[in-house]
C-alpha positions in Angstrom: -24.7 -2.0 -24.8 -26.4 -3.9 -21.6 -25.6 -2.4 -18.3 -24.7 -4.1 -15.3 -23.9 -3.2 -11.5 -20.7 -3.4 -9.3 -20.1 -3.6 -5.8 -16.8 -2.3 -4.3 -15.6 -1.8 -0.7 -13.7 0.3 0.4 -12.8 3.0 3.3 -15.2 5.5 3.8 -12.9 8.3 4.4 -11.1 7.2 0.8 -14.4 7.1 -0.7 -15.1 10.9 0.2 -11.6 11.9 -1.3 -12.7 10.0 -4.1 -15.3 11.4 -4.9 -14.4 14.9 -4.3 -11.8 14.2 -6.6 -13.5 13.0 -8.7 -16.4 16.0 -8.6 -13.6 18.1 -9.2 -12.6 16.6 -12.3 -15.9 17.1 -13.7 -17.2 13.0 -13.4 -18.6 10.7 -11.5 -17.1 8.2 -9.3 -19.2 5.7 -11.4 -17.4 7.7 -14.9 -13.8 7.5 -12.8 -14.7 3.6 -12.8 -15.5 3.2 -15.9 -12.3 4.7 -17.3 -10.1 2.9 -15.4 -12.4 -0.3 -16.5 -12.1 0.5 -20.1 -8.4 1.4 -20.0 -6.8 -2.0 -18.1 -8.7 -3.8 -20.9 -7.6 -1.5 -23.8 -3.8 -1.8 -22.7 -4.4 -5.0 -21.5 -2.5 -4.0 -18.3 -3.1 -2.3 -14.7 -2.1 1.8 -15.6 0.5 2.1 -12.3 3.3 -0.3 -10.9 1.5 -3.1 -8.7 5.1 -4.6 -6.8 6.3 -6.1 -3.7 9.6 -7.5 -2.6 10.8 -10.6 -3.4 10.9 -13.6 -0.6 15.1 -13.3 -0.9 15.4 -9.3 -0.3 12.6 -9.9 2.8 14.9 -12.4 4.4 17.8 -10.5 4.0 16.6 -7.0 5.5 15.2 -8.8 8.3 18.6 -10.8 8.6 20.3 -7.2 8.4 17.9 -5.8 10.6 18.6 -8.7 13.5 22.3 -8.1 13.4 22.2 -4.4 13.6 19.8 -5.0 17.3 21.9 -7.6 18.2 25.0 -5.0 17.5 23.2 -3.0 19.7 22.3 -5.2 22.7 25.8 -5.8 23.0 27.0 -2.6 23.3 23.7 -1.7 25.8 22.1 0.6 23.3 19.4 -0.9 22.3 16.5 1.8 22.4 13.1 1.3 25.0 9.9 0.9 22.8 6.8 0.0 23.2 4.9 -2.7 21.8 2.9 0.0 19.3 6.0 1.6 18.6 8.4 -1.8 17.4 4.5 -2.4 15.5 5.5 0.6 13.4 9.2 -0.8 12.9 7.8 -3.6 11.2 4.9 -2.0 9.3 7.7 0.7 8.1 10.0 -2.6 7.5 7.5 -4.5 5.2 6.7 -1.2 3.4 10.3 -0.6 2.7 10.9 2.7 4.4 
């Protein structure tokens, strides 16, 4: 069977961790990716769930958050957050946490 090369870009820290784990499994990173690819082709699906909230769910969560913050503002209970803290809250909300 003919072989071909493939380039994958990933975070350097993730690569180091993945290489180490593959080594603990007694296989190369290349072997691990081949196992993944063969499993996907054989089963015709990704072997784990990948999902995202629907647009309506995101809008609903956003409205709920706005209503909670508005109520806090009306009661004079708004927290004093930095821009970094606000961005972290937004990131967590997008991840559904």
